[in-house]
C-alpha positions in Angstrom: 0.0 0.0 0.0 2.8 2.3 0.9 4.6 1.6 -2.4 1.4 2.3 -4.4 0.9 5.6 -2.7 4.6 6.6 -3.1 4.3 5.7 -6.8 1.3 7.9 -7.2 3.1 10.8 -5.5 6.2 10.3 -7.7 4.0 10.2 -10.9 2.2 13.4 -9.7 5.5 15.1 -8.9 6.9 14.3 -12.3 3.8 15.4 -14.1 3.8 18.7 -12.1 7.4 19.4 -13.1 6.7 18.5 -16.7 3.6 20.8 -16.7 5.7 23.7 -15.2 8.4 23.4 -17.8 5.9 23.0 -20.6 4.3 26.3 -19.5 7.7 28.0 -19.3 8.7 26.9 -22.8 5.3 27.7 -24.4 5.2 31.2 -22.7 8.7 31.8 -23.8 7.5 31.3 -27.4 4.1 33.0 -27.2 4.6 36.0 -24.9 7.2 37.8 -27.0 5.0 37.5 -30.1 2.0 39.1 -28.4 3.5 41.7 -26.0 6.0 44.5 -26.3 9.5 43.7 -25.0 9.1 45.4 -21.6 5.8 43.8 -20.8 7.0 40.5 -22.1 9.9 40.6 -19.7 7.6 41.0 -16.8 5.4 38.1 -17.8 8.4 35.8 -18.4 9.9 36.6 -15.0 6.5 35.7 -13.4 6.4 32.5 -15.5 9.9 31.5 -14.4 9.0 31.6 -10.7 5.3 30.8 -10.6 4.4 29.2 -14.0 0.9 27.9 -13.3 -0.4 31.1 -11.6 1.3 33.2 -14.3 -0.4 31.2 -17.0 -3.8 31.6 -15.4 -3.2 35.3 -15.0 -2.0 35.7 -18.6 -5.1 33.9 -19.9 -7.2 36.4 -18.0 -5.4 39.7 -18.6 -2.4 38.8 -20.7 -3.4 40.7 -23.8 -4.6 44.3 -23.8 -7.6 43.6 -26.0 -11.3 43.6 -25.5 -13.6 40.6 -26.3 -14.8 40.0 -29.8 -18.3 41.5 -29.3 -16.8 44.8 -28.1 -14.4 44.9 -31.0 -17.3 44.5 -33.4 -19.2 47.2 -31.7 -16.2 49.5 -31.8 -16.0 49.1 -35.6 -19.5 50.6 -35.7 -18.5 53.3 -33.3 -15.5 54.2 -35.4 -17.8 54.5 -38.4 -19.9 56.9 -36.3 -16.7 58.8 -35.4 -15.8 59.0 -39.1 -19.2 60.4 -40.0 -18.9 63.0 -37.2 -15.4 63.9 -38.2 -16.5 64.4 -41.8 -19.2 66.7 -40.7 -16.7 68.6 -38.6 -14.3 68.9 -41.5 -16.9 70.4 -43.8 -18.5 72.8 -41.4 -17.9 76.4 -42.4 -17.3 77.2 -38.7 -14.6 74.6 -38.1 -11.4 75.9 -39.7 -8.4 73.7 -40.4 -5.5 76.3 -40.3 -2.2 75.6 -42.0 0.4 74.9 -39.3 4.1 75.7 -39.5 6.6 72.8 -39.8 7.1 72.7 -36.0 3.5 71.8 -35.5 2.5 70.1 -38.7 4.2 66.7 -38.2 2.8 66.4 -34.6 -0.7 67.3 -35.9 -0.5 64.7 -38.7 0.6 62.0 -36.3 -2.3 62.8 -33.9 -4.8 62.7 -36.8 -3.5 59.3 -38.0 -3.6 57.9 -34.5 -6.9 59.2 -33.3 -8.8 60.2 -36.4 -9.5 63.8 -35.5 -8.0 66.9 -37.3 -6.8 70.2 -35.9 -9.5 72.7 -35.1 -9.0 76.5 -35.1 -11.1 79.1 -33.3 -10.9 77.8 -29.8 -10.8 79.7 -26.5 -8.8 77.9 -23.8 -8.5 78.5 -20.1 -6.2 76.4 -17.9 -7.7 75.7 -14.4 -5.5 74.5 -11.5 -7.8 75.6 -8.7 -9.5 72.3 -7.7 -12.7 73.7 -6.3 -12.7 76.4 -9.0 -12.9 73.6 -11.7 -16.0 72.2 -10.0 -17.6 75.7 -9.7 -17.0 76.4 -13.4 -18.4 73.1 -14.4 -21.5 73.6 -12.2 -21.9 77.1 -13.7 -21.8 75.8 -17.3 -24.3 73.0 -16.4 -26.6 75.6 -14.9 -26.4 77.5 -18.2 -27.0 74.4 -20.4 -30.0 74.6 -22.8 -29.8 71.4 -24.7 -27.5 68.7 -23.2 -24.8 67.9 -20.7 -22.5 64.9 -21.2 -20.0 63.8 -18.5 -17.5 61.0 -18.7 -15.3 60.4 -15.7 -13.3 57.6 -14.0 -14.3 58.5 -10.5 -17.7 60.0 -9.5 -17.9 60.1 -5.7 -20.9 60.6 -3.5 -19.2 63.3 -1.4 -19.4 67.1 -1.2 -18.0 67.6 -4.7 -20.2 64.9 -6.2 -23.3 66.3 -4.6 -22.6 69.7 -6.3 -22.5 68.1 -9.7 -25.5 65.8 -9.0 -27.5 68.8 -7.9 -26.7 70.8 -11.0 -27.5 67.8 -13.3 -30.9 67.3 -11.6 -31.7 70.9 -12.0 -30.7 70.8 -15.6 -32.8 67.7 -16.2 -35.8 69.4 -14.6 -35.4 72.3 -17.2 -35.6 69.7 -20.0 -31.9 69.5 -20.7 -30.7 66.0 -21.8 -28.1 64.9 -19.2 -26.0 61.8 -19.6 -23.3 60.5 -17.2 -20.9 57.7 -18.0 -18.7 56.5 -15.1 -16.1 53.8 -15.0 -17.6 50.8 -13.1 -14.4 50.0 -11.2 -13.1 53.5 -10.6 -16.4 54.5 -9.1 -17.4 51.2 -7.6 -17.5 52.5 -4.0 -20.2 55.1 -4.9 -21.7 53.8 -8.2 -24.9 52.4 -6.7 -25.8 55.7 -4.9 -24.7 57.8 -7.9 -26.8 55.8 -10.3 -29.8 55.9 -8.0 -29.6 59.6 -7.3 -29.1 60.6 -11.0 -31.6 58.2 -12.4 -34.3 59.4 -9.9 -33.4 63.0 -11.0 -34.0 62.3 -14.7 -30.4 61.9 -15.7 -29.3 59.0 -17.9 -26.4 57.0 -16.4 -24.3 54.1 -17.6 -21.3 52.3 -16.1 -18.4 51.7 -18.4 -16.8 48.3 -18.5 -18.6 46.6 -15.6 -16.8 43.6 -14.1 -18.9 40.7 -12.9 -18.7 36.9 -13.1 -22.5 36.7 -13.6 -22.6 38.8 -16.7 -21.8 37.3 -20.1 -20.3 40.5 -21.4 -18.2 41.3 -18.3 -15.2 43.5 -18.8 -11.6 42.8 -17.6 -10.6 44.5 -14.4 -7.4 45.9 -15.9 -8.9 47.6 -18.9 -10.6 50.8 -17.7 -12.1 53.9 -19.1 -9.9 56.6 -17.5 -11.1 59.6 -19.6 -12.3 62.7 -17.9 -14.5 64.8 -20.2 -17.5 67.1 -19.9 -19.4 68.6 -22.8 -22.1 71.2 -22.5 -24.3 72.1 -25.5 -21.6 71.0 -27.9 -19.6 74.2 -27.4 -18.2 74.2 -23.9 -15.9 71.4 -22.7 -13.7 70.3 -19.8 -10.8 67.8 -20.1 -7.9 67.0 -17.9 -6.9 64.9 -14.9 -9.5 65.8 -12.3 -12.2 63.3 -11.2 -15.5 64.2 -9.5 -14.4 63.7 -6.0 -13.2 65.9 -3.1 -9.6 67.2 -3.4 -8.5 65.7 -0.1 -7.4 62.2 -1.1 -6.3 61.1 2.3 -5.9 62.9 5.7 -3.6 65.9 5.0 -3.0 64.9 1.4 -4.7 67.0 -1.3 -4.8 66.3 -5.0 -3.4 68.9 -7.4 -4.9 68.8 -10.9 -5.0 70.6 -14.2 -8.1 70.9 -16.4 -8.7 72.7 -19.7 -11.9 74.7 -20.0 -12.3 75.0 -23.7 -15.0 76.7 -25.9 -15.0 76.2 -29.6 -15.0 73.6 -32.5 -12.7 71.1 -30.8 -15.4 70.4 -28.3 -17.2 68.5 -31.1 -14.3 66.1 -31.1 -14.8 65.6 -27.4 -18.5 65.0 -28.1 -17.7 62.4 -30.7 -15.5 60.5 -28.2 -18.3 60.6 -25.6 -20.9 59.5 -28.2 -18.7 56.5 -29.2 -18.1 55.5 -25.5 -21.9 55.9 -24.8 -22.7 53.7 -27.8 -20.2 51.0 -26.7 -21.8 50.7 -23.3 -25.5 51.3 -24.1 -26.0 50.7 -27.8 -27.6 54.1 -28.0 -26.7 56.2 -31.1 -26.0 59.9 -30.3 -24.7 60.7 -33.7 -27.3 63.3 -34.4 -27.1 66.8 -35.7 -28.5 68.2 -32.4 -25.4 66.9 -30.6 -23.0 68.2 -33.2 -24.0 71.9 -33.6 -21.6 74.0 -35.6 -20.9 77.5 -34.4 -18.5 80.3 -34.9 -15.2 80.0 -33.1 -14.7 81.5 -29.7 -11.0 82.3 -29.8 -7.7 81.8 -31.7 -6.2 78.6 -30.2 -5.6 75.6 -32.5 -6.4 72.4 -30.7 -6.8 68.7 -31.5 -8.1 65.7 -29.5 -6.3 62.3 -29.2 -8.4 59.5 -27.9 -6.4 56.3 -27.2 -6.9 52.9 -25.6 -7.2 49.1 -26.4 -10.1 49.8 -28.8 -7.6 51.5 -31.2 -5.2 49.4 -33.3 -2.2 51.5 -32.3 -1.2 52.6 -28.8 -1.5 56.2 -29.7 -0.6 58.0 -26.4 2.8 56.4 -26.1 3.7 57.0 -29.7 2.7 60.7 -29.4 4.8 61.3 -26.3 7.9 59.6 -27.8 7.5 61.5 -31.1 7.1 64.8 -29.3 10.3 64.2 -27.3 12.3 63.4 -30.4 10.9 66.6 -32.1 11.9 68.9 -29.2 14.8 71.3 -29.8 15.0 73.3 -26.5 13.0 72.1 -23.6 10.8 69.3 -22.4 8.7 69.2 -19.2 6.7 66.2 -18.3 4.3 66.3 -15.3 2.8 63.0 -14.2 1.9 61.2 -10.9 2.9 57.9 -12.4 6.2 57.5 -14.2 6.9 53.9 -15.4 8.3 54.4 -18.9 8.9 51.7 -21.5 12.2 51.3 -23.3 11.3 53.5 -26.2 10.4 56.4 -23.9 13.6 56.0 -21.8 15.7 56.1 -24.9 13.9 59.1 -26.2 14.5 61.0 -23.0 18.2 60.0 -22.9 18.6 61.0 -26.5 17.0 64.3 -26.0 19.5 65.2 -23.3 22.3 64.1 -25.5 21.0 66.5 -28.2 21.2 69.4 -25.8 17.5 69.5 -24.9 16.7 70.5 -21.3 14.5 67.7 -19.9 12.6 68.0 -16.6 10.3 65.6 -14.9 7.9 66.9 -12.2 6.7 63.9 -10.3 4.7 63.4 -7.0 6.7 62.4 -4.0 3.5 60.9 -2.5 1.9 57.9 -4.2 -1.4 56.2 -3.8 0.0 52.8 -4.7 3.0 51.3 -2.8 4.1 49.0 -5.7 3.7 51.6 -8.4 5.6 54.1 -6.2 8.5 51.6 -5.8 8.6 50.8 -9.5 8.6 54.5 -10.3 11.5 55.2 -8.0 13.6 52.5 -9.6 13.9 54.7 -12.7 15.2 57.8 -10.9 18.9 56.8 -10.9 18.9 56.1 -14.6 17.2 59.4 -15.5 19.5 61.4 -13.2 22.6 59.8 -14.7 21.3 60.6 -18.1 21.1 64.3 -17.2 17.3 64.5 -16.7 16.2 67.0 -13.9 13.7 65.5 -11.5 11.5 67.5 -9.2 9.4 65.7 -6.5 6.3 67.5 -5.5 6.0 67.6 -1.7 2.7 69.5 -1.1 0.2 66.7 -1.8 -0.5 64.3 -4.6 0.4 65.9 -7.9 -2.2 64.2 -10.0 -1.9 66.6 -13.0 -0.8 65.1 -16.3 0.7 67.4 -18.9 3.6 67.8 -21.3 5.2 71.0 -22.7 7.5 70.9 -25.7 9.7 74.0 -26.6 7.1 76.4 -25.2 5.1 75.6 -28.3 3.1 72.4 -27.9 1.1 71.5 -24.8 -0.6 68.2 -24.1 -3.1 68.0 -21.2 -5.5 65.2 -20.4 -5.9 62.0 -18.4 -2.8 60.1 -19.7 -0.1 59.1 -17.3 3.4 58.2 -18.4 3.1 54.4 -17.8 2.1 51.2 -19.5 -1.4 51.4 -18.1 -2.2 54.7 -19.8 -0.2 53.8 -23.0 -1.9 50.4 -23.6 -4.6 49.4 -21.1 -6.7 52.4 -20.3 -9.0 54.5 -22.6 -7.6 58.0 -22.3 -8.1 61.4 -23.9 -5.5 64.1 -24.4 -6.0 67.6 -25.8 -3.1 68.9 -27.9 -2.8 72.7 -28.0 -0.7 74.4 -30.6 -0.4 77.9 -29.1 2.6 79.7 -27.5 0.4 81.8 -25.2 -1.2 78.6 -23.8 2.3 77.1 -23.5 3.4 80.1 -21.5 0.4 79.8 -19.2 1.3 76.1 -18.7 4.9 77.0 -18.1 3.7 79.3 -15.2 1.8 76.3 -13.7 4.8 74.2 -14.0 6.9 76.8 -12.2 4.3 76.7 -9.3 4.7 73.0 -9.1 8.4 73.2 -9.2 8.3 75.8 -6.3 6.3 73.2 -4.3 8.9 70.5 -5.1 12.3 69.4 -4.0 15.0 68.8 -6.7 16.4 65.3 -6.6 20.2 64.9 -6.9 22.1 61.8 -7.9 24.3 62.1 -4.8 21.4 62.2 -2.3 19.5 59.5 -4.2 22.5 57.2 -4.0 22.4 57.4 -0.2 19.3 55.3 0.2 19.8 51.8 1.8 20.6 48.8 -0.4 17.5 46.9 0.8 15.4 49.7 -0.5 17.2 49.6 -3.9 16.6 45.9 -4.1 12.9 46.2 -3.4 12.6 49.0 -6.0 14.3 46.9 -8.6 12.1 43.9 -7.9 9.1 46.2 -8.3 10.6 47.4 -11.6 10.7 43.8 -12.9 7.0 43.5 -12.6 6.2 47.1 -13.6 5.0 46.2 -17.1 2.2 44.3 -15.3 1.0 47.1 -13.1 
């Protein structure tokens, strides 16, 4: 009896070892074909140490793609976007100005990646006052006559959320069509209350990418709609990094954000993105003339919207950032709360410094994720040795996400500098081709730098070896974060 049991155990052990090595070999062949090098490295490291759990996880979230039904629906959504873009192009009120060479290549890239052309005639106001953003949004909702569309990652049932809910209810009572689309995972703590309150107030609400084991069309937990957009009457829009939640993220820790309040033709591009996302989640077609009203421009700023995410065939946000860095001639400033660059971005930054470009990173010292924070810190030494200047914001959580190139081109939106924003999340970035706007953004960057400490290579090298080890381990799995 003992011999029989021992034989069974031996056979099981051999089978288990064979299964583990089979998984390692198969993953070694398959993963590099389906993932970029940095991400593939993370998956292969996980497979080496925990092959069976790594295989299960890879089958669940290994490829940044949506299920077949959603890909089919997005094809229809892109057709809707194309129709809307065609209408925008042929509107007498939507000018397509000729850009100088410095701008033209960037604009062409954005259009090829995200489908939308440049739009002249926009009035832009950069808002860094957290409560001021909410007050302006409420004021525009109170002035709405036809519709209000809001898309956000987080919609909290707190003081800030109550202000927006109240304004939306009042607008709905006036006969204004109000729609709110919230990310199901980002807003999960409050979504039930938010949906109930808004629905009872006559506002249409949908949850983007719901995750549930009981639903046939459940979404993956790692693929999220991270966009933050508001459109009022097809003419006023808000886009940036700020969610609908109180500024105080944790006791004593306040979020610092940046939002663009824009009026003009480019808002129609924001409307088209909302309409596509609404269609993806509800099947309701908003591609109607009443939602794409063409009016005279409100200002002189040239702007362009870049939507990106797993729905699109090319990872647009990452390509744009790398291309802009290579195009820079004088100065690059990147502000982001999460900095986990891929190889292409690291090389672009290092090359920019070698070309004589001044490169600065404004990052948040505080982090809302321990593992992400450790992985981010692992890149500091490499950046400092390359000649990149790093500022660590000390006065809260710097959640703003923006880029300035040569005091000419500004990029502001929801996109972080990490693999999640570049490949996994649906994001939206507004590209502004305007020196005056860039100067205003430069002033905001100076404020952030004033609230930061400059990191030096000498001081950074003083951290204990165990800390360096933990950071480097986190870096190995950073492509999976």
